[in-house]
N, CA, C and O of each residue as an XYZ file, in Angstrom:
384
protein
N      16.180     23.467      6.998
C      15.339     22.316      6.764
C      15.014     22.232      5.265
O      14.749     23.245      4.617
N      15.038     21.040      4.744
C      14.732     20.833      3.331
C      13.238     21.010      3.098
O      12.414     20.561      3.895
N      12.901     21.674      1.988
C      11.476     21.803      1.692
C      10.962     20.496      1.096
O      11.738     19.615      0.727
N       9.651     20.393      1.013
C       9.036     19.137      0.577
C       9.404     18.783     -0.863
O       9.493     17.601     -1.196
N       9.620     19.782     -1.725
C      10.017     19.491     -3.108
C      11.389     18.831     -3.174
O      11.586     17.863     -3.908
N      12.330     19.358     -2.406
C      13.682     18.797     -2.399
C      13.661     17.402     -1.780
O      14.288     16.482     -2.307
N      12.951     17.238     -0.674
C      12.846     15.910     -0.046
C      12.234     14.905     -1.020
O      12.697     13.772     -1.143
N      11.191     15.345     -1.702
C      10.538     14.470     -2.680
C      11.468     14.096     -3.816
O      11.493     12.947     -4.260
N      12.236     15.076     -4.288
C      13.205     14.808     -5.361
C      14.260     13.807     -4.908
O      14.651     12.921     -5.668
N      14.719     13.953     -3.670
C      15.736     13.042     -3.136
C      15.175     11.635     -2.995
O      15.828     10.665     -3.382
N      13.972     11.513     -2.445
C      13.356     10.187     -2.315
C      13.114      9.551     -3.676
O      13.308      8.348     -3.850
N      12.693     10.357     -4.634
C      12.462      9.845     -5.988
C      13.774      9.368     -6.615
O      13.812      8.328     -7.272
N      14.830     10.122     -6.413
C      16.145      9.731     -6.929
C      16.588      8.400     -6.318
O      17.070      7.517     -7.027
N      16.422      8.261     -5.012
C      16.801      7.005     -4.355
C      15.967      5.860     -4.905
O      16.498      4.781     -5.169
N      14.659      6.079     -5.084
C      13.796      5.047     -5.658
C      14.281      4.631     -7.042
O      14.317      3.443     -7.361
N      14.655      5.613     -7.864
C      15.153      5.308     -9.207
C      16.441      4.505     -9.147
O      16.622      3.558     -9.913
N      17.337      4.876     -8.242
C      18.609      4.171     -8.125
C      18.385      2.738     -7.648
O      19.028      1.814     -8.147
N      17.491      2.547     -6.701
C      17.191      1.195     -6.213
C      16.673      0.342     -7.356
O      17.037     -0.827     -7.480
N      15.825      0.923     -8.192
C      15.237      0.176     -9.296
C      16.184     -0.102    -10.439
O      16.079     -1.141    -11.090
N      17.106      0.806    -10.696
C      17.957      0.662    -11.876
C      19.381      0.229    -11.583
O      20.100     -0.168    -12.500
N      19.802      0.294    -10.351
C      21.207      0.053    -10.063
C      21.693     -1.348    -10.410
O      22.824     -1.487    -10.875
N      20.902     -2.382    -10.208
C      21.414     -3.711    -10.597
C      21.856     -3.777    -12.055
O      22.853     -4.427    -12.369
N      21.143     -3.129    -12.923
C      21.507     -3.151    -14.342
C      22.765     -2.327    -14.612
O      23.539     -2.669    -15.506
N      22.979     -1.269    -13.872
C      24.145     -0.416    -14.131
C      25.440     -1.014    -13.601
O      26.521     -0.516    -13.915
N      25.353     -2.063    -12.810
C      26.563     -2.676    -12.271
C      27.348     -3.494    -13.293
O      28.473     -3.914    -13.023
N      26.768     -3.715    -14.443
C      27.462     -4.513    -15.457
C      28.803     -3.894    -15.848
O      29.758     -4.618    -16.131
N      28.884     -2.567    -15.866
C      30.139     -1.914    -16.237
C      31.263     -2.254    -15.274
O      32.436     -2.214    -15.645
N      30.910     -2.586    -14.041
C      31.926     -2.913    -13.041
C      32.689     -4.176    -13.417
O      33.890     -4.289    -13.169
N      31.981     -5.114    -14.012
C      32.597     -6.399    -14.333
C      33.147     -6.458    -15.748
O      34.028     -7.267    -16.036
N      32.646     -5.625    -16.619
C      33.016     -5.703    -18.028
C      34.260     -4.881    -18.320
O      34.530     -3.885    -17.649
N      34.992     -5.294    -19.297
C      36.118     -4.526    -19.797
C      37.289     -4.402    -18.841
O      38.133     -3.523    -19.017
N      37.362     -5.257    -17.839
C      38.492     -5.211    -16.918
C      38.474     -4.023    -15.972
O      39.487     -3.726    -15.339
N      37.337     -3.337    -15.864
C      37.252     -2.158    -15.013
C      37.565     -2.487    -13.556
O      38.257     -1.728    -12.877
N      37.057     -3.608    -13.086
C      37.313     -3.997    -11.695
C      38.814     -4.128    -11.435
O      39.317     -3.644    -10.421
N      39.508     -4.767    -12.331
C      40.952     -4.936    -12.167
C      41.687     -3.603    -12.302
O      42.615     -3.317    -11.546
N      41.266     -2.797    -13.266
C      41.929     -1.505    -13.487
C      41.770     -0.567    -12.299
O      42.668      0.225    -12.010
N      40.653     -0.647    -11.619
C      40.417      0.205    -10.451
C      40.920     -0.443     -9.155
O      40.851      0.165     -8.086
N      41.419     -1.661     -9.253
C      41.926     -2.393     -8.088
C      40.856     -2.542     -7.006
O      41.103     -2.295     -5.826
N      39.661     -2.951     -7.438
C      38.529     -3.126     -6.528
C      38.634     -4.495     -5.877
O      38.629     -5.524     -6.553
N      38.730     -4.490     -4.556
C      38.795     -5.746     -3.816
C      37.419     -6.232     -3.387
O      37.163     -7.436     -3.376
N      36.543     -5.323     -3.038
C      35.224     -5.694     -2.546
C      34.167     -4.996     -3.400
O      33.924     -3.799     -3.242
N      33.543     -5.749     -4.302
C      32.566     -5.179     -5.224
C      31.388     -4.531     -4.504
O      30.945     -3.447     -4.885
N      30.885     -5.186     -3.472
C      29.703     -4.656     -2.778
C      30.010     -3.337     -2.079
O      29.206     -2.407     -2.145
N      31.146     -3.240     -1.418
C      31.510     -1.984     -0.760
C      31.717     -0.877     -1.786
O      31.281      0.257     -1.587
N      32.389     -1.216     -2.887
C      32.608     -0.228     -3.942
C      31.268      0.239     -4.506
O      31.044      1.438     -4.672
N      30.385     -0.704     -4.797
C      29.088     -0.366     -5.385
C      28.261      0.497     -4.438
O      27.612      1.445     -4.881
N      28.273      0.187     -3.148
C      27.514      0.983     -2.189
C      28.082      2.404     -2.104
O      27.320      3.370     -2.055
N      29.384      2.537     -2.085
C      30.002      3.859     -2.082
C      29.683      4.622     -3.355
O      29.421      5.824     -3.326
N      29.708      3.918     -4.458
C      29.398      4.537     -5.745
C      27.965      5.058     -5.762
O      27.724      6.203     -6.145
N      27.015      4.220     -5.348
C      25.609      4.616     -5.380
C      25.355      5.788     -4.424
O      24.566      6.680     -4.735
N      26.014      5.787     -3.272
C      25.893      6.924     -2.352
C      26.424      8.193     -3.012
O      25.807      9.254     -2.913
N      27.562      8.085     -3.682
C      28.156      9.248     -4.341
C      27.283      9.797     -5.455
O      27.148     11.012     -5.597
N      26.692      8.920     -6.240
C      25.814      9.355     -7.328
C      24.594     10.082     -6.757
O      24.192     11.130     -7.264
N      24.017      9.522     -5.712
C      22.840     10.142     -5.103
C      23.194     11.502     -4.508
O      22.462     12.473     -4.700
N      24.309     11.578     -3.789
C      24.707     12.844     -3.164
C      25.001     13.905     -4.223
O      24.568     15.049     -4.087
N      25.726     13.540     -5.266
C      26.037     14.495     -6.331
C      24.762     14.966     -7.029
O      24.626     16.149     -7.339
N      23.840     14.059     -7.275
C      22.575     14.426     -7.911
C      21.752     15.338     -7.008
O      21.132     16.293     -7.474
N      21.753     15.035     -5.716
C      21.051     15.892     -4.764
C      21.621     17.307     -4.799
O      20.869     18.277     -4.893
N      22.942     17.429     -4.724
C      23.579     18.745     -4.714
C      23.271     19.522     -5.990
O      23.013     20.725     -5.942
N      23.298     18.844     -7.113
C      23.003     19.485     -8.390
C      21.548     19.946     -8.444
O      21.269     21.079     -8.836
N      20.628     19.076     -8.055
C      19.206     19.414     -8.053
C      18.925     20.564     -7.097
O      18.176     21.484     -7.427
N      19.524     20.511     -5.916
C      19.327     21.562     -4.930
C      19.771     22.901     -5.500
O      19.063     23.901     -5.377
N      20.940     22.920     -6.121
C      21.468     24.166     -6.674
C      20.577     24.692     -7.800
O      20.311     25.892     -7.871
N      20.120     23.806     -8.672
C      19.265     24.231     -9.781
C      17.946     24.813     -9.272
O      17.435     25.783     -9.831
N      17.401     24.222     -8.216
C      16.115     24.690     -7.709
C      16.235     25.923     -6.822
O      15.307     26.729     -6.760
N      17.373     26.083     -6.130
C      17.502     27.150     -5.141
C      18.537     28.217     -5.496
O      18.627     29.242     -4.820
N      19.315     27.983     -6.548
C      20.360     28.919     -6.976
C      21.368     29.215     -5.860
O      21.898     30.322     -5.757
N      21.614     28.210     -5.038
C      22.606     28.302     -3.963
C      22.980     26.892     -3.522
O      22.258     25.931     -3.789
N      24.099     26.785     -2.855
C      24.502     25.511     -2.268
C      23.702     25.287     -0.984
O      23.300     26.254     -0.338
N      23.466     24.034     -0.604
C      22.745     23.787      0.650
C      23.579     24.202      1.856
O      24.808     24.127      1.843
N      22.888     24.633      2.879
C      23.552     24.945      4.142
C      23.902     23.644      4.846
O      23.415     22.579      4.467
N      24.737     23.726      5.863
C      25.203     22.528      6.572
C      24.023     21.703      7.069
O      24.020     20.482      6.910
N      23.030     22.339      7.664
C      21.879     21.611      8.200
C      21.113     20.884      7.097
O      20.631     19.769      7.297
N      21.005     21.519      5.940
C      20.306     20.899      4.817
C      21.088     19.702      4.285
O      20.504     18.681      3.923
N      22.390     19.833      4.242
C      23.238     18.724      3.798
C      23.142     17.557      4.767
O      23.044     16.405      4.342
N      23.169     17.836      6.047
C      23.046     16.782      7.058
C      21.702     16.082      6.931
O      21.632     14.855      7.014
N      20.641     16.843      6.730
C      19.312     16.251      6.580
C      19.260     15.331      5.354
O      18.709     14.232      5.423
N      19.833     15.780      4.240
C      19.871     14.947      3.036
C      20.676     13.679      3.291
O      20.271     12.589      2.886
N      21.818     13.822      3.963
C      22.636     12.646      4.283
C      21.858     11.658      5.140
O      21.955     10.448      4.933
N      21.096     12.155      6.090
C      20.317     11.271      6.965
C      19.245     10.520      6.173
O      18.985      9.346      6.437
N      18.631     11.190      5.215
C      17.640     10.522      4.362
C      18.303      9.397      3.581
O      17.770      8.291      3.495
N      19.470      9.687      3.011
C      20.195      8.669      2.247
C      20.604      7.517      3.154
O      20.392      6.355      2.805
N      21.184      7.817      4.307
C      21.662      6.767      5.203
C      20.535      5.910      5.763
O      20.724      4.718      6.001
N      19.361      6.508      5.976
C      18.213      5.732      6.464
C      17.761      4.703      5.433
O      17.124      3.707      5.778
N      18.090      4.946      4.179
C      17.691      4.016      3.116
C      18.857      3.159      2.631
O      18.764      2.508      1.590
N      19.956      3.160      3.389
C      21.142      2.413      2.981
C      20.868      0.921      2.856
O      21.367      0.283      1.929
N      20.088      0.350      3.770
C      19.785     -1.084      3.674
C      19.068     -1.394      2.365
O      19.342     -2.407      1.722
N      18.152     -0.519      1.979
C      17.435     -0.688      0.715
C      18.392     -0.583     -0.474
O      18.289     -1.345     -1.436
N      19.314      0.363     -0.395
C      20.321      0.505     -1.453
C      21.224     -0.721     -1.513
O      21.524     -1.233     -2.592
N      21.652     -1.185     -0.344
C      22.519     -2.351     -0.298
C      21.817     -3.571     -0.888
O      22.437     -4.370     -1.591
N      20.527     -3.712     -0.602
C      19.759     -4.841     -1.141
C      19.631     -4.775     -2.659
O      19.438     -5.802     -3.309
N      19.738     -3.567     -3.231
C      19.619     -3.433     -4.677
C      20.904     -3.858     -5.395
O      20.921     -3.989     -6.619
N      21.964     -4.070     -4.639
C      23.244     -4.469     -5.208
C      23.272     -5.993     -5.262
O      23.537     -6.663     -4.263
N      22.998     -6.512     -6.425
C      22.922     -7.965     -6.599
C      24.126     -8.434     -7.401
O      24.334     -8.030     -8.545
N      24.899     -9.284     -6.782
C      26.041     -9.895     -7.462
C      25.836    -11.398     -7.498
O      25.328    -11.998     -6.551
N      26.238    -11.987     -8.602
C      26.156    -13.443     -8.695
C      27.533    -14.041     -8.589
O      27.682    -15.261     -8.645
């Protein structure tokens, strides 16, 4: 089970991503990156990207705080926290 510090760090990270992600999406459209990566669906790509950033940050933070990799149960719990907030993450992806 994740301790309250790790859970808090994960929730804080998700909050930060929700708040800042619309601004970070500019790189997707600029410089031909979308074409170079052969992205067909911007929203799906962005949601996968934001999930990956959150998961990688969680793993890094967990390791720094605990000096070990998370156990399977801890990883599943973190994934469930992220997935429960997927609608919020998806809503933060604003395309015009």
